[in-house]
N, C-alpha and C positions, 0 to 999 in steps of 0.2 A: 297691543291695541292697534286699531286702524286710525291713521291720521291722514285726512284729506286737506290740503292747503292750497288755496287760491287756484283751484283746478278749473281750467277752461278747455273746451273742445269745440272746434268748428268743423263743419263739413261744407266746404266751399263757402258760400255766403251765409249759410245757416249756422247760427251759434247754438249748439245743443246744450252746453254748460257754460255758465258765465261766472267765473271767479268764485267757485263754491268752496267752503271750508266747513269741516265738521270732524268730530272725533267719535269713535265707537269704542267703548270701554269694555274690558273683560268683566266677567261675572254678571253680565246683564244681557237681556235680549233686546236688541235695538231694531225697531221697525223703520222701514224706509217707505214713505208714502208720497204719492203725487198723482195727478191726473195722467191719462194717456198722453204721451208726447212730452212729459215734464222733464225727462232726462234721467230717469231712474236706471234703465237698462244701459244707457250710455255711460253713466257714472260707474256702474259695476264692471262694464267691459274695460274701461280705462283703468280702474283699480286693479284688474286682473291681467293687465298687459296685453289685452286683445286689440285695443286701440291705443294709439299714442296720443298723449295730451297735447293740446296746442300750447299750453303753459300750465305751470303749477305741478303738483305732485300728489301721489297717493302711496302711502307706505304701510307696511306691516311690521310693527316693532322697529321702525326706522329704516326698513329696507323695501325697495321696490319689489313687486312680485317677480319680475323677470331676473332679479339678482339673487333670489333665494336659491340656495344650493340643492335643497330637497323640498320643492314647493308643496307637494302633496302632504307632507308631514307638518307643514306650517299652516297652510290655508286649504280648506276643503270648499269647493265651489260647485254650485248648480245654477247654470244660467239657462240651459235648454235641455230638458230631459230626453228629447228625441234625437240628440246629437250622438247617436250610437248607430253603428252599422246594423241595418235590420236583419241581415243574414247571420249575424253572430249571436250565439247564445248568451244569456245573461252571465252564466258562469265563465265563459270564455272572455267576455268583456272585462269582468272583474279580475280575472287571472292575468290578462295582458297588462292592465293598469298596475297590478301588484308587481309583476315581474319587472316592468320597466322602471319601477321606483324602489326595488329592493325590499318589497314587502312580502311577508310569508303567506303561504296558502292558508295557514290557520286563520289569519286575519280576514281572508276572503270568506271563510265559513262563518266567522264571527259577525261580520257586517250583514251577511245574507240572513243569518238567524235574527239579527236585530231588526232588520227591515221587512221580515216576513217573506223572503225570497227563496228560502232553502229548498222548497219543493218545486221551484220553477227554474232552477239554474240551468237545466238542460233545454229549456225552451228558447226558440229564436225571438229576439227582441222585436222583430217586425210584427209579431202576433200579439204584442202586449197592448193592453189598454193604456190610456193616458195615466191613470192612477198607478199602474204597475211600472210604467216608465218613470214616474216620479219617485217611486220607491227605489228603483235601480239608480237613479240620479243621486238620491240621498246616500245610498250605500257607497257609491263611488266617492262622494264627497267625504265620507267618514273613513275611507279605506286607510288613509295614512295616520289615523288618530290625531287629527290636527288640533291646534290651539285656537284657530279662527275658522268660522264658517261664514260663507257669503252665499246666500240662497235667494234666487229670484223666483217668486211665486211657488214656494215649495209645496203648498197644499192644493194647487190647481189640479182638478180632476180626481181628488181623493174623496172617498165616501166619508160620512161622519166619523166612523171608527178610525179611519186613516188620519183625518184631521186631528182627532183627539190624541192619537199616537204621536204625530209630529209635534203637537203642542207640548206634550209631556217630555218628549225627547229633547226639544230645544231648551226647555226650562231646566231639565236635568243637566245638560251640557253647560249651561250658563252657571248653574250652582256649583259645578266643578271648577269654576274660574275661567272658563273659555269665553271667547268673544263671539257673539252670535249676531249677525247682521242679515236681515231678511226683508224682502219687499212683499207686499200683498195688496190686493184690492178688496179683500174681505175684511170689512171693518169689525165685524163681530169677532172674528178670530184674532185680529190684531189687538182688540181691546182686552182680551183675556190672556194673550201670550206675551206682548211686549212690555218691557219695563220703561223704555225710553223711545222717543220718536224723533226722526229727522224727516221734515216735510219739504218737498221740492216742487216748484212750479215754474214752468217756462225757463228751465235751466238755472234757477236761482233758489237758494235755500230760504225758505219762508219761516222755518222754526226748527229749533232743537230743544227738547225739554223732556223731563220725565212725563210719562203718559198722564199721571194724575194731575200734574200742573197744567198740562196742555188742555185737558178737558175742563178743569176748573176755571181757566181763563175765558172759556166760552160763556155765553149769556145764560144766567139762571133766571127763571121766571116763577113768580108766586101766583098760583091759580086759586081763585076763590069763587064760590057760588053761595047765593043767599036767597031767602024767601022773599026779600024786598030788594032786588038787585038795583033798581033805580035809586032807592034811598041810600044804599051802601055806596054806590058810585058817587053820588052827590057828596057824601061825607068824606070819602077818600080824596076827591078833588079839592075839597076845602082844606085838606091837610097837605096839599101840594103834590100829591102822587100823580105819576104819569100812568093813567088808567086806560086800558083798552077793553072794549066789550066785544067778545068773540061771537061769531055766528052761532056757535053751539050753546050760547047762554053763559059761558064762563066769563069771568072778569080776570084779566091778567095785569100784572105789574112787574116791570123789570127788577131783577135782583131778589134777594132773600128778605122778604118783608112780612113774613107770616105773623110774628108777634105784634108788630105795629098795626097790621090790619085787624088782628083780633081785638086789640084795644079800641080801635075806631068803631068796629061793629058793636062792641059792648057799650060804648058811650052813646051810640046812635040807637041802641035798642033793636038792632037787626040780628035775626037768627041766621047763623051760617049753616050751610049743608055740606060744604067742602072747603078745606083750607090746606094747601100743600105747596111745597116748593118742588118745581120740576127742573131737575138738573139737566144740563146738556149731556148728550152722548158723544162718544168719539166721532161718530158720523157728523153730528151737528158741528162740533168744533172743526173737523176737517173741512166740511163744506164751507164753513164760514171763512176760513183762512185761504182756501183755494179758489173761491168764487170768481176772482178777477184774473185767475191764472190758468183757466181751462182753455187749451188750444183747440180742442175739437168739441165744442159745445153744441148740443142738439137744440134745434129751434122748437118753440112751443107749437103744438099742433092740436087743433080742435078735433074732438072725437064725436062722431055722430052717433046718437042713440037710435038704433033701428028697432028697438023693442016695441 
């Protein structure tokens, strides 16, 4: 497992990480979420020994990355898919990595086939698209058949088929008992890939929870429409409900109140045309918890309609 304990990192006067702690457990896909500038990439760099922590520690099964005797067989990492010499072929890159870590050529062929690179091993990396670079980065991370994967934006630049492939691969690796830790800004992908989330904002951990619990903690809303909305609102307010009348004609109440609203409407003799509970999405929950922790927030801008 990955254990991060009281980890801090400063660059001069700027504190990028502030005493963060979290665990990443085997057998699960753990997503790492946070706004731009939140500290995700810094945390991953420190975990992988690329930057030294100001204080605290990050370990893999109790060992720092730089103390691992054969790191590629323990931790497979992808931080920057373009960090490959552009004049080198994909095959040469994988063979060099394999040779320096005592890995057989057979494994190179295996990961090339797994990532869809078999037919392009002879091509120079400088001519690769972003998606092909991502596949090569994932192949490199898998080369040592590691028990832990640390991946920064692994689906960036991939087409829908590639995203689906990565999703299935990560779920399969976690099902084998491996530890999978990945960051992404794509909420839709994270919602169907991750089992657990770690959320960071301005260098501090905001939440760590199973994804279902994280979403469930966000605000649910009961939405209702009626033939006599004014009469229904009056009856609901008499029952002490916090009622909001939306511009689109819907009536909303915080929480799951469908049964109660149905009883009120029945007693008031008001016919309902819609009654449903609108659950929060991962994006809703994420935006709610990070709203006060966005470092680079865009200002509101009026849009002129020239039509």
